[in-house]
Wavefront OBJ file of the C-alpha trace (Angstrom):
o trace
v 95.064 87.739 64.406
v 94.226 87.348 68.122
v 91.104 85.495 69.157
v 88.747 88.327 69.981
v 85.792 88.082 72.276
v 82.568 87.530 70.373
v 80.000 90.289 70.785
v 76.480 90.597 69.428
v 75.494 93.349 67.049
v 77.935 95.486 65.070
v 81.556 94.443 65.204
v 82.903 97.553 66.887
v 84.800 98.182 70.074
v 82.468 99.790 72.617
v 83.720 103.176 73.751
v 86.939 102.766 71.762
v 88.926 105.966 71.242
v 88.049 107.537 67.911
v 90.471 107.707 65.040
v 91.276 111.330 65.847
v 92.178 110.664 69.503
v 95.889 109.896 68.939
v 96.252 112.972 66.740
v 94.533 115.145 69.329
v 96.724 113.777 72.096
v 99.854 114.477 70.063
v 98.631 118.020 69.354
v 97.777 118.539 73.031
v 101.265 117.393 74.010
v 102.868 119.752 71.498
v 100.687 122.643 72.697
v 101.638 121.927 76.309
v 105.349 121.856 75.454
v 105.062 125.101 73.480
v 103.324 126.775 76.434
v 106.011 125.485 78.778
v 108.783 126.700 76.459
v 107.212 130.167 76.256
v 106.956 130.426 80.042
v 110.496 129.089 80.367
v 111.785 131.863 78.091
v 109.750 134.432 80.035
v 111.441 133.265 83.233
v 114.912 133.348 81.649
v 114.518 136.884 80.300
v 112.496 138.463 83.123
v 113.364 136.409 86.186
v 109.642 135.928 86.902
v 109.104 132.269 87.825
v 105.403 132.605 88.657
v 104.220 131.659 85.159
v 106.333 128.496 85.090
v 105.221 127.597 88.611
v 101.594 127.926 87.472
v 102.382 125.784 84.411
v 103.651 122.840 86.473
v 101.037 123.203 89.216
v 98.014 123.337 86.909
v 98.188 122.457 83.172
v 101.288 120.274 83.609
v 99.921 118.258 86.532
v 96.462 118.005 84.956
v 97.977 116.678 81.720
v 99.909 113.943 83.530
v 96.876 112.821 85.542
v 94.454 112.864 82.583
v 96.869 111.084 80.224
v 97.625 108.375 82.789
v 93.937 107.879 83.624
v 92.971 107.576 79.957
v 95.847 105.160 79.393
v 94.671 102.968 82.279
v 91.048 102.936 81.071
v 92.086 102.088 77.501
v 94.527 99.401 78.683
v 91.828 97.573 80.620
v 89.544 97.856 77.620
v 92.278 96.405 75.395
v 92.725 93.510 77.843
v 89.006 92.735 77.627
v 89.195 92.398 73.836
v 91.299 89.217 74.027
v 89.644 85.877 74.705
v 90.735 83.784 77.713
v 93.690 81.644 76.707
v 95.009 84.098 74.127
v 98.738 84.714 74.558
v 98.356 88.488 74.560
v 95.567 88.550 77.148
v 98.123 88.004 79.906
v 100.377 90.614 78.352
v 97.654 93.244 78.366
v 96.770 92.323 81.938
v 100.317 93.267 82.928
v 100.188 96.441 80.838
v 96.794 97.402 82.326
v 98.088 96.843 85.869
v 101.117 99.003 85.050
v 98.895 101.744 83.613
v 96.689 101.600 86.719
v 99.762 102.002 88.928
v 100.816 104.985 86.853
v 97.352 106.541 87.070
v 97.035 106.024 90.841
v 100.574 107.221 91.422
v 100.077 110.370 89.352
v 96.775 111.131 91.083
v 98.502 110.942 94.466
v 101.779 112.646 93.498
v 100.547 115.328 91.095
v 97.047 116.072 92.372
v 95.886 115.023 95.835
v 99.160 115.836 97.607
v 99.643 119.232 95.947
v 98.380 122.475 97.584
v 96.677 123.681 94.402
v 93.116 124.842 93.909
v 92.441 121.756 91.769
v 92.944 119.575 94.843
v 89.688 118.922 96.759
v 91.876 118.285 99.847
v 93.896 121.488 99.460
v 93.229 122.637 103.016
v 94.563 119.335 104.360
v 97.632 119.486 102.093
v 98.426 123.011 103.287
v 97.872 122.235 106.982
v 99.710 118.885 106.943
v 102.620 119.400 104.589
v 104.550 116.471 106.067
v 101.715 114.012 105.472
v 101.160 115.455 101.991
v 104.839 114.889 101.199
v 104.469 111.266 102.327
v 101.468 110.824 100.043
v 103.440 112.333 97.177
v 106.354 109.973 97.868
v 103.990 106.987 97.918
v 102.529 108.095 94.598
v 105.976 108.297 93.032
v 106.804 104.770 94.251
v 103.545 103.376 92.882
v 104.026 105.085 89.498
v 107.687 104.055 89.515
v 108.758 100.654 90.819
v 105.362 98.928 90.946
v 104.444 100.183 87.488
v 107.726 98.984 85.998
v 107.423 95.499 87.545
v 103.969 94.986 86.021
v 105.024 96.432 82.666
v 108.172 94.268 82.514
v 106.073 91.142 83.074
v 103.550 92.187 80.421
v 106.222 92.915 77.817
v 107.987 89.629 78.582
v 104.757 87.805 77.665
v 104.510 89.826 74.438
v 108.099 88.971 73.510
v 107.526 85.281 74.211
v 104.476 85.292 71.954
v 106.346 87.137 69.188
v 109.320 84.772 69.454
v 107.026 81.780 68.926
v 105.791 83.208 65.609
v 109.263 84.291 64.499
v 108.760 88.064 64.725
v 111.729 88.844 66.963
v 114.873 90.180 65.307
v 118.429 90.780 66.470
v 119.180 94.212 67.821
v 121.100 96.666 65.673
v 124.476 98.014 66.781
v 123.039 101.338 67.987
v 120.393 99.486 70.004
v 123.041 97.362 71.703
v 124.943 100.573 72.410
v 121.853 102.191 73.944
v 121.279 99.155 76.163
v 124.957 99.070 77.154
v 124.953 102.760 78.084
v 121.869 102.345 80.262
v 123.407 99.235 81.849
v 126.563 101.231 82.602
v 124.460 104.016 84.091
v 122.573 101.457 86.210
v 125.846 99.988 87.418
v 127.107 103.449 88.329
v 123.949 104.228 90.318
v 124.128 100.916 92.186
v 127.812 101.545 92.938
v 126.966 104.929 94.470
v 124.168 103.336 96.490
v 126.553 100.658 97.773
v 129.141 103.294 98.739
v 126.544 105.311 100.637
v 125.041 102.310 102.424
v 128.438 100.986 103.561
v 129.563 104.325 104.970
v 129.422 104.958 108.739
v 126.733 107.615 108.260
v 124.542 105.420 106.046
v 120.815 106.219 106.214
v 118.506 103.463 107.477
v 117.235 100.977 104.927
v 113.497 101.410 104.361
v 110.956 99.921 101.994
v 110.974 103.150 99.990
v 114.768 103.071 99.626
v 114.717 99.425 98.499
v 112.080 100.242 95.888
v 114.209 103.159 94.697
v 117.213 100.868 94.273
v 115.149 98.579 92.036
v 114.108 101.378 89.667
v 117.220 101.536 87.502
v 117.671 97.757 87.006
v 113.971 97.514 86.107
v 114.332 100.402 83.684
v 117.302 98.683 82.011
v 115.205 95.518 81.580
v 112.312 97.536 80.175
v 114.564 99.305 77.665
v 115.911 95.999 76.345
v 112.352 94.679 76.056
v 111.275 97.865 74.277
v 114.151 97.635 71.789
v 113.327 93.990 71.050
v 109.668 94.898 70.539
v 110.620 97.741 68.228
v 112.720 95.392 66.097
v 109.923 92.845 66.066
v 107.315 95.247 64.698
v 109.626 97.065 62.277
v 108.477 94.788 59.456
v 104.872 95.888 60.042
v 105.704 99.304 58.605
v 103.632 101.830 60.558
v 100.360 99.999 61.020
v 98.258 100.280 64.149
v 99.869 97.344 65.969
v 103.318 98.697 65.114
v 102.225 102.108 66.438
v 100.979 100.482 69.629
v 104.279 98.815 70.499
v 106.261 101.693 69.009
v 104.500 104.154 71.333
v 105.219 101.923 74.314
v 108.876 101.632 73.297
v 109.064 105.429 72.925
v 107.515 105.912 76.366
v 110.078 103.590 77.945
v 112.918 105.291 76.084
v 111.769 108.719 77.278
v 111.443 107.397 80.838
v 114.994 106.081 80.653
v 116.176 109.463 79.355
v 114.289 111.206 82.148
v 115.920 108.970 84.753
v 119.404 109.705 83.410
v 118.655 113.436 83.346
v 117.402 113.350 86.947
v 120.639 111.635 87.987
v 122.664 114.262 86.117
v 120.753 117.019 87.923
v 121.170 115.368 91.340
v 124.940 115.161 90.856
v 125.139 118.749 89.497
v 126.183 117.739 85.990
v 123.324 119.949 84.749
v 123.277 123.145 86.823
v 120.308 125.339 87.627
v 118.457 126.886 85.790
v 119.240 124.605 82.821
v 118.181 121.627 84.907
v 114.579 122.828 84.640
v 114.608 121.855 80.963
v 114.818 118.187 81.971
v 111.281 118.308 83.419
v 109.665 118.436 79.994
v 110.533 114.831 79.080
v 107.748 113.463 81.296
v 104.909 114.993 79.261
v 105.592 113.187 75.936
v 106.377 110.053 77.942
v 102.919 110.151 79.565
v 101.284 110.754 76.180
v 103.173 107.848 74.587
v 102.089 105.463 77.363
v 98.448 106.428 76.773
v 98.716 106.181 72.979
v 99.798 102.518 73.071
v 96.419 101.066 74.181
v 94.564 103.606 72.022
v 96.263 102.192 68.921
v 95.563 98.618 70.100
v 91.842 99.381 70.463
v 91.749 100.961 67.026
v 93.444 97.888 65.546
v 90.842 95.666 67.218
v 88.007 97.845 65.920
v 89.413 97.655 62.388
v 89.762 93.863 62.638
v 86.150 93.534 63.769
v 84.876 95.702 60.932
v 86.848 93.707 58.372
v 85.527 90.491 59.888
v 81.956 91.810 59.724
v 82.344 92.872 56.078
v 83.822 89.511 55.132
v 80.983 87.648 56.860
v 78.387 89.882 55.185
v 80.017 89.258 51.798
v 79.959 85.495 52.325
v 76.303 85.653 53.373
v 75.395 87.688 50.284
v 77.187 85.359 47.842
l 1 2 3 4 5 6 7 8 9 10 11 12 13 14 15 16 17 18 19 20 21 22 23 24 25 26 27 28 29 30 31 32 33 34 35 36 37 38 39 40 41 42 43 44 45 46 47 48 49 50 51 52 53 54 55 56 57 58 59 60 61 62 63 64 65 66 67 68 69 70 71 72 73 74 75 76 77 78 79 80 81 82 83 84 85 86 87 88 89 90 91 92 93 94 95 96 97 98 99 100 101 102 103 104 105 106 107 108 109 110 111 112 113 114 115 116 117 118 119 120 121 122 123 124 125 126 127 128 129 130 131 132 133 134 135 136 137 138 139 140 141 142 143 144 145 146 147 148 149 150 151 152 153 154 155 156 157 158 159 160 161 162 163 164 165 166 167 168 169 170 171 172 173 174 175 176 177 178 179 180 181 182 183 184 185 186 187 188 189 190 191 192 193 194 195 196 197 198 199 200 201 202 203 204 205 206 207 208 209 210 211 212 213 214 215 216 217 218 219 220 221 222 223 224 225 226 227 228 229 230 231 232 233 234 235 236 237 238 239 240 241 242 243 244 245 246 247 248 249 250 251 252 253 254 255 256 257 258 259 260 261 262 263 264 265 266 267 268 269 270 271 272 273 274 275 276 277 278 279 280 281 282 283 284 285 286 287 288 289 290 291 292 293 294 295 296 297 298 299 300 301 302 303 304 305 306 307 308 309 310 311 312 313 314 315 316 317
């Protein structure tokens, strides 16, 4: 059990998400996907895209921003539950920084740069579409490369701590295959980048392009870390800590799938309008990222209550 911060009064986690929060988030994600599927079918059968455009501009964007913001708040709260010097305190610092990057990036890319009526700067976004596009691009970089760097560092600390206590296990054959396929995909993307950059008409190298090139290697590292974490917590059955790391592994897996699907769309392997189906992967991914710290806080709250009951029992005996 981690060394928790001591707090006066009842042994509870202040403002911790209630036990029904993960269930409600899962139900909200399912409801959002059902709504999106219904509007997708309406578009397919009627040719009217307005409903689907509304879906992505309003409920879809709002879901991404709210889920990321909750995940960031809960991640910082989880970090605060570990005492200085605890091995997992550094890990949760990395995870909280990653969640903050995701939240800030989503706010910029899916809210403040969009010309929707939810945006308090809508008039500016409409009048300065070029600047709004730059803000959106910056948001995607923050919620992409910077988030993955921080998350990779945090998960590396978790894996080091788990290795010290003997919780890490060898990957199964299908997990090695998954990692190999993503590595092959990463190699293919880097090969295409190298071909483009060595051509006579190569675009100029910018900070944004360099960050983009780092995305796929970072994602491959994250997937390997996620698979190792999943194997490490498999023996915990489906307890709260296992759900925490399992949710994070699922989020990374969905992000990897989303990246591959985006590449397939860009190279016309998935033609329009079927390519629009690939957009839905980002909603469960955002929910899974937010669920990870929620489960960690619930595990901490349970540990504190058990500690309080044990201390009360000793005092009464």
